[in-house]
DRENKE-472350 format. One record per residue (C-alpha): residue in one letter; x, y, z. Coordinates in steps of 0.5 Angstrom, whole numbers, plus 2048, in hexadecimal, padded with zeros to 3 digits. Each point is the difference from the previous one (the first is absolute). Example, Ala and Ser with C-alpha at 12.3 -4.5 7.8 and 13.67 -1.06 7.14 Angstrom:
% residues 2
A8197F7810S8028077FE
***
This chain:
% residues 853
N81E8127FBQ7FA8007FCT7FC7FA803A7FA7FE802L7FE7FF807A8027FA804Q7FA7FC800A7FE7FB7FBD7F98047FFA803807800S7FC8017F9D7FA800804A801808801F8008017F9F7FA7FC7FED7FC804806D7FA8027FBS7FD805805Y8048057FCV8038017F9H807800800E8058037FBI8067FE7FCY8058047FDL8047FE7FAT8068047FDF8037FE7FAD8078047FFN8008037F9A8077FE7FFD7FE7F9800Y7FB8007FAG8038057FBT7FC8047FBD7FB7FA800G7FE801807W7FD7FB805Y7F97FF7FEA8037FF7F9T8057FB802L7FB7FC805Y7FB8007FAE8057FD7FBS8037FB804H7F97FD803A7FD8007F9N8067FD7FCD8067FD804A7FE7F9802D805801806D7FB806803P806803804Y7FF804806F803807800P803805806A7FC805804S800802807F7FA7FE804S7FD803806A7FA7FE804D7FD800807G807803803V8047FB7FCT8058027FBI8047FC7FBA8058037FCT7FF7FB7FAV7FB7FB7FFG7FE7FD7F9V7FA8027FDR7FC7FE7F9F7F98007FDK7FC7FA801G7FA7FC7FDN7FD7FE7FAS7F98037FES801805806F8068027FCN7FD8027FAA7FB804803N7FF8077FCS803804806I807802802K7FE7FD807K8047F9800S8007FB805F807800804K8047FA803I805802805D8067FB802F803803806D8077FC800E8018007F8Y807803800D8027FC807E7FD7FA800D8047FD805N7FE805805D7FB7FD804E7FE807804L7FF8047F9V7F87FF801F7FA805801Y7FE7FD807D8007F97FEL7FF8007F9K8047FE7FAK7FC8037FBL7F98047FFN7FB8007FBL7FD8077FEN7F97FF7FCN7FD8057FCG7F97FE801F7FF7FD7F9K7F97FF7FED7FD802807P7FD807800T8007FF808M8077FE801L7FD7FC805R7FF7F97FDE8077FD801K800802808L7F97FE801F8017F97FDL8077FF804D7FD803806F7FA7FB800A8057FA7FEG805801805D7FA7FE805F8007F97FDV8077FF7FCS807803800A7FF8067FCP8058067FER7FE806804A7FE8067FCV800808802H7FF8067FDT8068057FFK8018077FCV8067FF7FCY8058067FEV8058007FAN805805801G7FD804805E7F98007FCY7FA7FD802Y7FF7FA7FAG7FA7FC803L7FC7FC805Y8027F9800T7FF7F9803A8067FE803V8007F8800E8047FB804Q8057FC7FCV7FF7F9800D8077FD801K8057FD806T7FE806804F7F97FF800V8007F8801Q804801806N7FC805803R7FA7FC7FFF8027F9801G807801804D807803800D8037F97FEE7FC7FF7FAD8047FF7FAG7FC7FC7FBN7FE8017F9L7FC8057FEF7FD8007F9K7FC8057FCG7FA7FE7FCA8028047FAA8048007F9S807800800D8048067FDA8027FA7FBA7F97FE7FED7FC8037FBA7F9803800N7FD7FA800D8027FE806D7FE805804F7F97FD802G8037F9801S8027FF807D7FA7FC801L8037FA804T7FF7FB7FAW8047FA7FFL8068017FBG8047FA802S8067FE804D8058057FDE801806805T8028047FAT7F98007FDY7FD804806Y8068057FFN7FB8057FCN7FA800804Y803800807V805804802L8057FE806K801807804T8047FD806N8067FB800E8018017F9T8077FE7FFA7FE7F9802N7FA8007FBD7FC7FA803Y7F97FF7FDS8007F9803Q7FB801805L7FB8057FCV8007FA7FBT7FF7FB805F7FA804802I7FD8027F9D8017F87FFT7FC7FE806L7FB8067FFN7FE7FD7F9N8027F9800S7FD7FD807S7FA7FB800A7FA803803A8017FB806D807802801F8008077FEP7FF803808T8057FC803N8058017FAL7FF8087FFE7FF802808P8087FF802L8018047FAF7FB8067FFD7FC804806V7FA7FE7FDE7FC804805N8048067FEG7FF7FF7F8L7F87FF801Q800807804G8048037FAL7FC7FD7FBA7FA803804L802807801N8028007F8N7F97FE7FFL7FC804805F8048077FDV7FF7FE7F9N808800800L8017FD7FAD8078027FES8027FB804Y8017F8800N7F8800800G8008037F9S8078027FDA8047FB803H805805803N801805805Y8017FC806Y8067FD804L8017F9802Y8057FF806D8037F9803R800801807D8067FD804D7FC7FF806T7FA7FC7FDG8037FE7FAQ7FA8027FCF7FF8057FBT7FB806802H7FD8057FBI801807800P7FC8067FCW8038057FCD7FE8067FCT7F9801802N7FE8067FDE7FB7FD7FBS7FC7FD805F7F9802801G7FE7FE7F9R8058047FCF8037FA7FCT7FB7FC7FCM8057FD7FAF7FE7F9802V7F9801801S7FB7FE7FBS7FC8067FCG7FA801803D8017FD807N800805806P806801804L7FC802806E7FC7F9800L8077FC7FFD7FE7F9802P8047FD806F8037FB7FCW8018047FAL8067FE7FBP8038047FBT7FE8007F8A8057FF7FBT8018077FCR8027FC7FAP7FD7FA7FCG8037F9802D803803806D7FF7FC807E800804806E8027FB805R800802807P8027FA804L801803807M7F98027FFE7FD7FA7FDN8037FB804L7FF803806W7F98017FFA7FF7F97FDN8017FE808D7FA800804D804802806Y8048067FDN7F98027FCN7FC801806N806803804Y8018057FAL7F9802800C800801808Y8068057FFL7FC8047FBD7FA800805Q805802806M8028057FBL7F98037FFD7FF800808A807803801G7FF8077FDF7FF7FF7F9D7F9803800E7FD8077FET800803807T8077FE802M8048017FAE7FC8077FEA803803807R8077FD7FEI7FF8037F9G7FE807803E806800805L8057FF7FBA7FD8057FBN800805805L8077FF802I8038007F9R7FB8057FDT804807800D8067FC7FEL7FD7FD7FAY7FD8077FEA807803800D8037FA7FCP8028047FAN8017F97FCK7FA7FC802L7FD7FB7FBY7F9802802S7FC807801N7FE802807A7F87FF7FEQ8027F97FEF8037FE807E7FA803803S7FB7FC7FCN8037FA800L8017FF807T7F87FE800T7FE8007F9N8027FD7F9I8038047FBQ8027FE7F9D8078007FDG7FF7FF7F9R7FD7FA7FFD8017FD807T7FC801806I804802806Y7FC7FE806G7FF805806L8037FD806S7FA7FF805Y7FB7FE7FAF8057FB7FEV8007FD807Q7F9801801Q7FE7FC7FAR8067FB801A7FE7FE807D7F88007FEY8027FB7FAL8057FB804Q7FB800807S7FA7FE7FBE8057FB7FCL8027FD807T7F97FE802N8007FB7FAY8067FC804T8007FB806L806803804D8037FC806C805806802A8007FD807S8077FD7FEL8038077FFA7FC803806I805801806T7FE800807D800807803L805800805S800808802G7FE800807T8047FA801L8078007FEF804806803I8068037FFN801801807E807802802F8078027FCM807803801A8038037FAD807802804N8027FA803D807801803T8007FB806T7F97FE802L7FE7F97FCQ8067FC7FCD7FF7FC7FAP7FE7F9802D8037FE7F9G8068047FFT804806803G7FE807801Y7FA803803P7FB8017FAD7F9804800W7FA7FC802F7F9800800E7FB7FC804I7F97FD7FDY7FA7FF805N7FB7FB7FFA7FA803804G7FB7FA7FDA7FE7F9803T8047FC7FBE8077FF7FDI8018047FAD8057FE7FBL8038067FCQ8037FC7FAG7FD8047FAM800806803Y8048067FFL804805804T8038077FED803807802D7FD8037FAL7F88017FFT8018017F9D8037F97FFP7FC7FB804T8037FA7FEQ807802801H8027FA805A7FC7F97FFI7FF7FC805T8027F97FCQ8007FB806S7FC7FE806L800806806T7FB7FE805I7FD805806P7FC7FC805A7FA803803N801806804G8087FF7FEY8058047FDL8057FF7FBI8078047FFL8038027F9Y8078027FFA8008067FBD8077FF7FEN7FF7FF7F8D8037F9801P7FA7FB7FEE8057FB7FFQ8017FF807G7F97FD801A7F98017FFN800806806H8058047FDI7FD8057FBG8028037FAF801807802K803804806L7FC806804G8028077FFS801803807S7FE8077FDG7F97FD7FFE7FC7FD7FBD7FA7FB7FFL8007F9802A7FA7FB7FEI7FD7F97FFF7FC7FF7FAN7FB7FA7FFT8027FA7FBD7FD8047FAG805805801S7FC806800T7FB7FF806L803804806I8007FC806D804805805S8058067FFY803805804T8048067FEF805802805G805806801E807801802Q8027FA805T805800806A8067FB800D7FD7FA804T7F9803802S7FA7FC7FDE7FA8037FEG7F97FC801R7F97FF801C7FD801807P7FC7FB801D8027FB7FBG7FC8017FAG7FE807802D8008077FDT805803804W8078007FFT805801805F808800801F8037FA804T807801803S7FF7F9802S7FE7FC7FAT7FC7FA800P8017FC7FAG7FC7FA7FFA7FC802806S7FA804803N801808800E7FC800806P7FF802805C7FF8077FCG804806802T8058057FDA807800803P803806802I8028057FBI807804801S8018067FCT8048067FFV8067FE804S805806801H806802805S802806802P805803800T8017FD7F9V808800801P801800807A806803804A8037FC806S7FC804805D7FA7FF7FDD7FA7FB802V7FC7FE7FAT7F9800800V7FC7FB7FBT7F98017FEA7FB7FC7FDV7F98007FEI7FD7F9803T7F87FE7FED7FC7FA801D7F97FE800V8007FE807T804801806L807801800N8037FC805S8088027FFA8048057FCT8087FE801L8068037FDW8067FC7FFY807803800S8077FD7FFI807803800G8037FA7FDG7FE7FA805S7F97FE802Y7FA804800T7FD804806A7F9801801V7FD807801T7F8801801M7FD8057FBT7FC806803D7F98017FDQ8008087FFG7F98007FDS7FD8007F9D8047F97FFS807803801Y8057FC804T807802802A8067FD804T807802801I8067FD7FEP806803805A8068047FDQ8057FC7FEA8088017FED8028037F9N8007FB7FBT7FC7FB803T7FB7FD7FBV7F97FF804T7FB7FB7FDY7F8800802Y7FA7FD7FEL7F9801803E7FB7FA802A7F8801802A7FB7FB802D7F9800801N7FB7FC805E7FE7FB7FAS8077FD800F8028047FAT807803800T8048047FBT8078027FFE8038067FCP8047FF7FBA7FB7F97FFN8067FC800A804803806P8057FF803T8037FD7FAS7FE8077FDA800806805Y801808800S806803801Y804806801I808802802I801805806G8048067FDY8007FD7F9E8038057FBA7FF7FE7F8P8068007FCT8008057FAL7FE7FD7FAY7FC8017F9I7FC7FC7FBN8048037FAE7FD7FC7FAL7FC7FB7FEM7FD7FC7FAA7F97FD801D8007FD7F9N8077FD7FED7FF7FC7FAT8078007FDT804806804L8037FC805A8017F8801D7FF7FD806P8077FE803D7FE7FA803E7FB7FD7FBA8017FF7F8D7FB8047FBS7FD803806Y7FF808800P7FD802807D7FD806803W806804804I800805805E807804801L802803807Y805805801N804802806P802807800G805800806S8077FE800E8007FA804A7FD7F97FFI7F97FE802D7FE7F9803L7F98007FDG7FE7F9804G7FA801803L7FD8067FCY7FA7FE7FCL7FD8027F9T7F97FF7FED7FB8027FAD7FA800805L800806805T7FB7FC804D8057FA801P807804802T8047FA802Q7FE7FC7F9F8077FF7FFQ806800805I8078017FDP8047FA802T806801805G8078027FDL7FE8037FAT803807800I8008067FBL8078047FFG801807802G7FE8047FAG7FD7FA7FDF7FA7FC7FDL7FD7FA801L7FB7FC7FCF7FA7FC802Y7FD7FB7FBA7F8801801D7FE7F97FDN7FD7FC806D8057FB800T804801807E8037F97FFQ8058037FAG804804806D800806805Q7FE8057FAH7FA7FD7FET7FA802803N7F97FD802F7FC8047FBK8008037F9L7FF8077FES7F98027FCA8018037F9N7F9803802G803805805E8017FF808S804802806V8077FD802A803802807L8067FF804L7FF7FF807G804800806A8027F9805D7FA802804G7FB7FF7FAL7FD807802T8058057FEQ8008027F9I8068027FDD7FE8017F9S7FA7FF7FBV7FE8017F9T7F98007FDF8007FF7F8T7FB7FF7FBT7FF7FC7F9Q8077FE7FET8037FF7F9T8047F97FED807801801M800807802A803801807Y7FD805805G804804805R803806803Q8028067FCT807800805D8027FA804G7FC801807T7FD8067FEG7FB8047FBD7FA7FE7FCW7FE7F97FEG7FF7FF7F8T8017FB7FBM8088007FFC8038017F9E8057FA802A7FF7FA804T806800805P7FF7FA805G805800805S8038077FDA7FF807801N7FA8037FDT8018047FAG7F9804800I7F98007FEC7FE8007F9T7FB8057FDS8007FE7F9G7FF7F97FDN8087FF7FFY8017FA805V8067FC800I8027FA804Y806800804L8037FA803P805801806I8067FB800V7FF7FF807V7F97FF803N8017FD807P806805803
***
């Protein structure tokens, strides 16, 4: 299926800004008639209040979606004198109930055209910097192709929606998200009206200026009205006590400081729009989220008094009314600043930001890095809004655009930083309350297990969750409350520790990464990925890293940890030590490259088992354990040199199933078994095994409407068809199906399942074995992969097929049952004879009456 990766932060791959991405949009002329796609989108955005989406196909970063919704976006940017308009893409516009219809994990994506920005860097620079302090959308540059032609260089910006808030604040978040913007029903005078002024207790009076973006059916504005009431009408004495349960004040102060720092005035600070307020479920507080920041670096000056220099915007600047008699109220700014503590903290945040990279040297290096990245593609942009010369010049130098001065990026930073640093010397600041204790070198991620099958059981529930251990190397107890844990370094506040969790001096704390924080304070709101990812702890400011580790692929029931505790060296432990010291240090023996010969032995054959066994110290023993159905027999393995060890299993009778595993122990008391959870899992072979003749005959890896699941209503799973060319029925029990050739025994077919002579049998690849014997424990990938059928020995490959990217509701099969080339089928024939590969576009779907003979 056209889906994202499984993990919550799959879109990190798209927002990798080490290269310029590519997006392909294809508009089918049949959908647009003589007007064409551009005129249709233009007329709709300009004149249709509903501003609907229109169909196009989408492809980017190896993901193809057959039909997405596309429309133009923007107000001023839309009216730019260029055909290069900004786009908004809705990936599930035409199937909103399909939760898997996403680009990575994104439901929507914005493609911004670089309006009022010759460098095409302003929005990216602001959002990257802001992301170190507040939850800000991510941005990345991408080339956009329309109908196969390069259309232009765009800034792709993450949509602030339910996906965004769940990514930032937790998978269970379902609060109300409001956009500070005029509603579609409002008139032009409402466009700059989202100023958080009190309009009375009637919720409807807020509809025109605050657009509810989630839970629209409930249409509940009560909490927003309560917040605005508290913000405007609390007494000075009661203001903090009343406000803080409803609003994340420190987040708000940081957001206001960022807008002032970057002179980003097309925001709450200036135009009183272009922001979001999200009512978090976990804290009950509204949090401020920036939006539409392409006019930062002083590009929007509508509310700046004539003659004032935007580069010297006062820290406590307030907008000037644009019409006589108007009063530009900004209660969020004015009332927060009127409180001495909040006023002090606001200035401290400005001071922190100046020290955290808003300086000429740091920003000039980043500007140069990004400019070098996009230069070739910007030069080649056939529809760019500014010239190549303006791009180059404006990286450093002011240029004129009519009567407007467009500040050079590095010039702006140098001038703005110098002014604010000088201005802050006029205030007596107490930033100690915002200062955080440096715990780097004191708190360590010390050990973890990302594939816990049998090692450590959940003390508060059932099962075996992933876990990790924090070590306190200090001489005093440390409480983790207020700190943050994450498995994504781009999202440092992923899991907030909201309750007291103490670690004694030189002590250890186990945390369960089971994505079930309701079980208790030591249960974390994410799981670990056994294929590898980040693991980090951040300090109470949500941006200062205390410790992190990026790990690779993990083995079941094997932990990885520091040795010694808190040290720089990481090693694997087959005997994990959760909640205790990892010392004495050492590495357990490593057993790899296990094989036996002959692979399919006859009754007269002794079988030689070979393995590579390595260790950092002396290996005391290497043992082969084998069984022919009862207890295991030990055979000492012989060192053949070069870390190769062998042992022999004596010949057995035909049809005997032999299982075996290996064990190695060293002089530091470390023991390793292979497989890791042996003897629960073990290697095996069958004497004289002869696999039956069967074929993988047909499959569908993107079944949207073709074949319904017979065991689940309204479900259309991937499917695989097997074919028996013989005249006799074959019992499939004990054979294996897999979509991972490195895991040949991935799915064992249950005993008693037969396929008739000359018959066909379907397996539903839906990762839901509880539905029945024909449902596998894996799904197929529409992006292409391999599928194999293996014998009961788990070694003999009976048949396999490797396929590339698949098309929705198109089957892939053999030209003739059991033989011939593979290709896209003219007709899908699940459970029946194939009718041949189709080379034209005239595909039909054929549904047989009987699918499970």
